[in-house]
N, C-alpha and C positions, 0 to 999 in steps of 0.2 A: 626212460628215466632222466637221461641227460637233457633231453629236449624240454621236458616239463620243468625241471629245476632251472633251466636256462631262462625260460620266459619269466618265471617268478623273480629270479635274481636280477635280470636286466630291467624288468618293469619297475621293480622297487628302486633300482638305481636312479631312474628318471625322476622319482618323487622325493629323493633325499633332500632334506631342508627345503622342500618345495610344496609340501601339502597345504600349508597355511595360505600360500599365494593361490594355489589351485582352488581351495574352498571359497575364498573371497571372489575369485574370478568367476566361478560357476554361479555364485549367488547374484553377482552383478549382471552376468549374462542372462540369467533367467528373468530378472526384473526388467531388463531392457527389451527382451523378446516379448514379454507380456505387454509391455507398453506398445510395441509395434502392432500387436493384434488389436489393442484397444483403440487404435487410430480409427478403426472401422466404426466405432461408436460415435466419434466426433463427426465423421462423414455423414452418418445417418441423421445426426442432429442438425447439421447444416442443410441437408436435403429437406428435412422436415420443416425447418424454419422457412425455406424457400417456397415449398408447396403450400404452407399455411400462412405465408406472408407475415411471419412473426419476427419483427425486428429485434425485440428484446431477447428472444431465444437465440437469435443469430449473434448478437453482441456478447451474450453470456457465454456462448460456445466458443467464440473467438478468444475471449479473455481466458477461459479455462484451457484452451489449446495452447496459448502462449506459455502459461505456467507448466503445462504438461510437456511441451517440447523442450523448455529450459531444463526441466527435471531429467527428461530422457537423454538430452544431449550431454549433460554432466555425467550421467551414468555410462554413456557410451565411451566418453573420454577416459573415465576410470577403467572401464573394461579393456580398452586398448592397451593401457599401461600394464594392467595386471596380467593379461594373456601373453603379452610380449615378454614380460618378466618371467612368467612360468616357462614359456618355450625356450627362452635363453638359458635358464638354469637347467632345464631338462636335457637339452642337447649338450650343454657343457658337461653335465654329469655323465651322460652316455659316452661321450668321447674320452673323458678322463678315465672312466672305469674301463673302457675298451683298451686304451693304451696301457693302463696299469696291468691289465690281464695279459696283454701281448708281451710286455716286458718281463713278466713273471714266467713266461714259457721258457723251457730250456731250448738249446739249439736243435736238438732232435725233434721236439714237438713243433718248433717254428717252421721247419722245412717240410712238414706234412701238408702245408698249403702254399699256394703260389703267392709271391709278394703282392701281385696285383689284387688279390682278394683282400688283403689287409688294407691296401690303399682305398679300394672301393668302399670299405666299411666307413671310411671318413669322408667320402665324397658322394658317390651315387646313392648310397643307402640312406643318406640324411634326408633327401627329399620325400620319399614315401613315409619315413618315420615322422617327419614334421607335418606334411600335408595330410597323411592318412591317419596315423595313430594319435599324435598330439592334438591335431586339429579336431579329430573325431571325438576326443574327450569332451570338447565343448559343444560341437555341432550336433552330435547324435542325441544327447539329452535335451537340447534345445528344440530339436524337431518334435519331440514328444510334448514339450511345453506348448509349442505352436499348435500342435494337433488338438490337445485336450482343451486348451484355452479357447480355440476357435469353435470346437464342438460345443463347449459350454455356452458360448454366446449365441450360437446358432439355435441351440435348444431353447434359449431364452425367447428368441423370436418365433420359432415354430418347431416344436418337438417332433412331431410325426415326420415332417420333411427332413429333419436331421437324421432320423433313423433310416430313412430311405436312402439318403446320400451315403451314409456309412456302409450300407449293404452294397451299393453300386461300386464303391471304391475297393472292396475286399479283393475282388478277382484280379484287377490290374496290379494290385499291390503284391499278391503272391506270385504273379507271373514275373514281376520285377525281381523278387527275392530269389527265385529259381535261376533267373538269368545272371544274377550278380555273382553266383558261385563260379561261373565261367570267367568272370572278370577278375576275381581274386586269383585264380590260377594263372591268368595271363599276366597279372602284375608280378607274380613270383617269377614267371619265366623271363620277363623283361629284366628284372633285377639280376637274375643269373647271367643273362646275356651281357648286361652292363659290366658285371664283374669280369667276365672273360675278355671283354674288349679292353678294359683298363689294364688287365694283366698283359695283354698283347702289346699295348701302347707303351707300357713301362719297359718291356723287353726291347721293343724297337728303338726307343730313345737311348736306352742304356748301351745298345750296341751300334749306335749311329756311326762311330768312327770305323768300326769293322765293316759295316755295310758300304761305306764310301770307299774304303781301301780295296774292297773286293769287287767294287762296281756292281753291287747286287741290288741297285735301286729298283729296277724293273721287277725283279722277283719279289722283293719285299712289298712293293706297291701292289702287286697282284694279290699277295696274301692279305694285305690291308683291305683291298676291295672286297674280298670274300668275307672277312671278319665284319667289316662295316655293313655289308649288305645283309648278313645274317642278323646283326643287331637291329637294323632298321626294319627288317622283315618282322622280327618279333615285336617291335614297337608298333608297327602297322597293324598286326593282329590284335594287340591290346587296344589300340585306338578304335579299330573296327568293332570289337566287342563292346567297348564303352559307348560308341556311337549308336549301335543297335539297341543297347539297353536304354540309352537316352531317348531314342526315337520311340521305342515301345512305351516308355513311361509318358512321353509327351502326348502321343496320340490318345492313349487311354485317359489321361488327365483332361485333355481338351474335350473329349467326348462327354465325360462326366460333368465338366464345368458348363458346357453348352446345354446339356440336359437340365442342369440346375437352374441356369438362367431362364430357359424357356418355361420350365415348370413354375418357377417363382413368379414369372410374368403372368402366367395363366392364373395363379392364385391371386395376384393383385387385381386382375380383370374380374375375377369372381368375388372380389371384396374380402378375401380371406387373409390378405397380407397387405400392409401399407406399401405404397410405391417406393418410399425411401428405404423400407426394410428389404426390398428386392435387391437394391444396389449393395446394401450392406451384406446381405446373405451371399451374393456372388463374390464379393470381396473376401469374405470369411472362408469361402470354399477354397480360395487360393492357399490359405494357411493350412487347410486340410490336405489338399492335393500336393502341395509343395513337399511336405515331409514324406508322403507316400511315394512321391516321384523320386526324391533324392536319397531317401534312406538306404535303399538297396546298394546304390553306388558307394555311398559313404561308409556303410558297414563293411562292404567288400574291401575298400581302401584301408579301413581301420584294422581288419584282420590281416591284410597283406603287410601293413606296417609292423604289426605285432610279430608276424612270422619272420620278418627280416631282423627284428630285434633278437628273436630267438636264434636265428642263424648266426648272428654275431657271437653269441655264447658258444655255439659249436665251434666257431672259428678260433676263439680265444681260450677255449677250455684247456686247462692245464692237466694233462694226463701224466701221472707219476706212477712208476712201478712201486708198489707198497714195500718191496724189499730194498729199494734204493734209498735208504734213510741214514746210512752210516757216514760219519765224518772221516775224510781221508787225511793221511799224512804223507809226507815224502821224505822219509829218513834214509832209505837205502837204494831203492831201484824201481824201475817200471819194467814189468815182465810181460812178454807176449808169448803165448804158448799155443802152437798148432792153430793159429788164427786163420780162419777161412771166411770169406765174404764174397757175395755176388750181388750186383744190382738187379739181377733178374735171372731167369733160366738161361743156362748156357755156360760160357767160360767163367771160371772163378776170377774175380778181380784180385783177391788175395788168396793164396794157395799154401796153407800150412806154414805160415810165418812163425818162426820162433826166435826170440832174441831177448837179451837183458840189457836195459839201458841203466847204467849205474849213475847214482846221484852225483851231480857236479861235473860230469864229463860232457864232451861235445860229440855229436854224431851227425854225419852227413848222409842223407838219403839221395842216391843217384840212380840213374837208369834211364832207358829209352822212354819216350812218351807212351803213356798207357800202361806203364809197368806196375802201377799201384801205389806210387809214393804219396800222392795227396790223399788217397783213400786211407792209407795207413795212418796218416796224421789225423784225419777226421775220426777214425776209429778210436784213437787215443784220446780225442777230445769229446768222445761220447755222442757223436752226431748220429750214429746208427747203433741199433741194438740187436738186429737180426743177424748175428754172426755165430759161428761155431768156434770153439776153443776158449781161451782165457786171456783177459787183459787184467793184470794185477798191479796195483799201486801199493808198493811194499808187499804185504801179504793179503791185501783186501781186493776182492774182485770188483771190477768197474760196475758190474750189474748191481752191486750192493751199495755203491757210493752215491750219495746225494750229488747231483750234478752241480748244484749251487756250491757245494764244498769243493768239487773239482775245479770249477772256474775260479775259486778263491786262490788256488795254487798255480794256475796256468795263465800265461800271457801268450798272445798270438800275434805274429807279424805276417801279413799277407802281401802278395804282389800288388793287389789293388787296395790302396790305403783309403779308408773312409775318413773324410775330413768334413767337419761342420763349417758352415759359413759364419765363423766367428774368429776371434784372435787365437794365436798359437798356444797361449797358456791354457785356455779352455779346451783346446784340442788335445793337449798333452794330459791334462788332469781329467778330461771328460766331465768337467763341471763338479768334480769331487774336491773336498777340502784337503789340501796338502800344504805342508809347511813350505815357505818360500825357499828355504835352504834345500829341501828335497827336489824342488822344481829346478833350481839352478844346477844341482849335481847331475840330474838326469839329462838336462840340456847339454851340459859340458861333456858327459860321457858319450852322448850321441853325436858329438861333433857338430852341434847345432848352435853353439853360442853366438857366433857372428851373425847368423841369420836371425836368431831370436832377438838380438839387440837391435838389428836393423828393421825387422818387420814385426816384432813382437806385439805391438799395439794395433797393428793393422788386421783387417779381416783376411782370412786365408782364401776367401772366395768360395763360390759354389764347388763343392768337392775338391777343394784345394787348387782352384784355377790360378791363384796368384803365387803358387809355389812350383818350383821345378820338381821333376821326378825324384831326384836325390834328396831334396829338402823334405818332400812328403815322406820318404822312407825313413829319414833320420828322425822326423817328427814321430813316426810310428814306433821307432826304437825307444825314443825318450818316453813315449806313452807306456811302453812295456817296462822300461827300467824303473820308472817312478813307483810302480806297484811292488817292486822287489819280490817278484814271484819266484818260487823255487823251481819252476819249470817254464821253459820258453820254447814254443814251436814257431818255426819260420818256414813259410811256404813260398818259395820262389821270390823272395823279397827284393832281389837284385837283378831279376831277369831283364828288365828294360833299362838298366843303368850302365854307364860307361865303366871301364875297368878300374879306373882310379877311385871312383865313388864306391864301386863294389868292394874294393879292398878295404876302404876306410870303414864301411858299414860292417863287413865281416870281421874286421879286427876288433871293433867294438863288441860285437856279439861273442866272439871267441875269448875275449878278455874277462868276461863275467865270471865271478867266483861263486861257488856254492849254488850254481844254477845248472840244471840239466838242460842242455840245448840240443834239440833235434831239428836239423836244418835240411830242407829240400833245396837242391841246387842243380842247375844245368851247367853252371860255370865250373869247369874242372881244372882251373888254374892251379898249378903245382904249389905255388906259394900259399894259396888259400887252403887247398886240400891237405897239405902237410901239417896244418895246425889243428886239424880235427883229431880227437882221440881215436875215433874209429869211423870207417866208411862202410855203409851198407849198400850193396849193389842189388837192385831188383830188376827182374825181367819176367814179363808175362805173369805178374802176380806172385812170383817166387823169389825168395832171398837166395841169390846164387853165389854171392861172394861177400866176405866181411874181412876187415883188416885195416891196418894203417895205410897211408898213401904209399909208403916205401914197400910194404909187404905186397900190396895189390899190383904195384908196378912190376915187382919181381916175378909175380905169378904169371904175368902176361896173359890174363884172361879177358873177360868182358870189359872191366874197368880200363885196363891197359889199351884195349882197342878203341874205346870211347875217347880216351885222352889223345891217342894218335890221330883220330879223325878230327878232333877239335883243333889240334895243332896245325 
């Protein structure tokens, strides 16, 4: 059902505000292609004038050809503009619709697919869509225009011979059709390989710093070689299939055309066909054999392009739980009851977590690596739904809450801050309209005022390359503050920063009023930890300790041990 709906939806998208241009382009294309076939008539008239030594016929034909080519040339120019305009708008519609659909996905749905798959939708997939599907809209109908126009002219010269030629071309045509099915499958396999390769390259370049720091170049290069060879092997198989199909079509076409030339020559010798008509007949045969030779490949490419369009719908399809429709509020608390979650069979990542996060208070999540801190934050953000237990916002289950409503109340600050290659204001507002006063207040509260005044009009560079780590983090805090969200999640926002910058950032976060703050931190500095209302200590997916900094230090449990190690 989804697949069928997909093709209809995305196909219609290509034609939005584009049908008029398509109709005109098709009409002009048909006219110009008929003109190409009619050239054979003028060739016959020239040959006839030569064999009969008729100068008047030759001059008349040349004059008519001059008008004919001027007319055809004009239509060709118009056709180029119309077809280019149609393809431009179609691809523009496709990409805009695809991006709009991706942005409407919730976080949970987005991570069902690899990021490289989304990237491939806007890169590799465009070529088969343009060359196969969009081009096929024009080329395939025109092949039939060629075919039937040529057959009509052939029948005009010799009807019985035309019937014979049609019979001879049926067999190679059906052989090509059968072979083209394999080509369509190879095109789809190549598209899938391209997606995987793009996904790998995206991961490789994203982790370039890590690769260099671990001196893992050789290992990564070996994986690259394997991925690249697999892709090129798939491309080779596609090209091989395409080449075989082309060879099969070429040989059969040449045999039929050779027979047509020999037989028409025989008819001319017998006086049953004019010598000039023999040349025209052979020329017209190319307009019959051309479509029969090319149609199977073009139809295969057309179907492959349409399948890729359909696959984009599957990638961007927004799956919503029909129960998750309620609007949430945050008036009292966030409650987690007996929460259990695992990424797969085996050890539980979260094991019966129970806790209440009261509105307006600050909470620190601490614990050894792999204890489940980030997973718990992701659960609260609705990233995963395959969990046991309950997550309640006030008295409403997260399973019933519209995730769009959840995102309206929540802001997130992560360690890896995403920064657009534009100025600081756009990065703080994320291109949304905010009052200038709100921008300045958020900048000031994030301790970013001096940087904003000095660099505010400049581009932040690719992924914030023109900003320091601390400046990027303060920018992300200003981004969260300007929304005035009632809930703030912070995931290792200061892990890579110096102690002084860390304290400034944490002071800003902890000074927020009427905001529930849940902060993951590896930094157990007493001055910082003592400012949290409560500290939650996780170990192996379990909540093993809770309390204030003073209480946990007095208990001398896991938290105390972690602090002593850090000291």
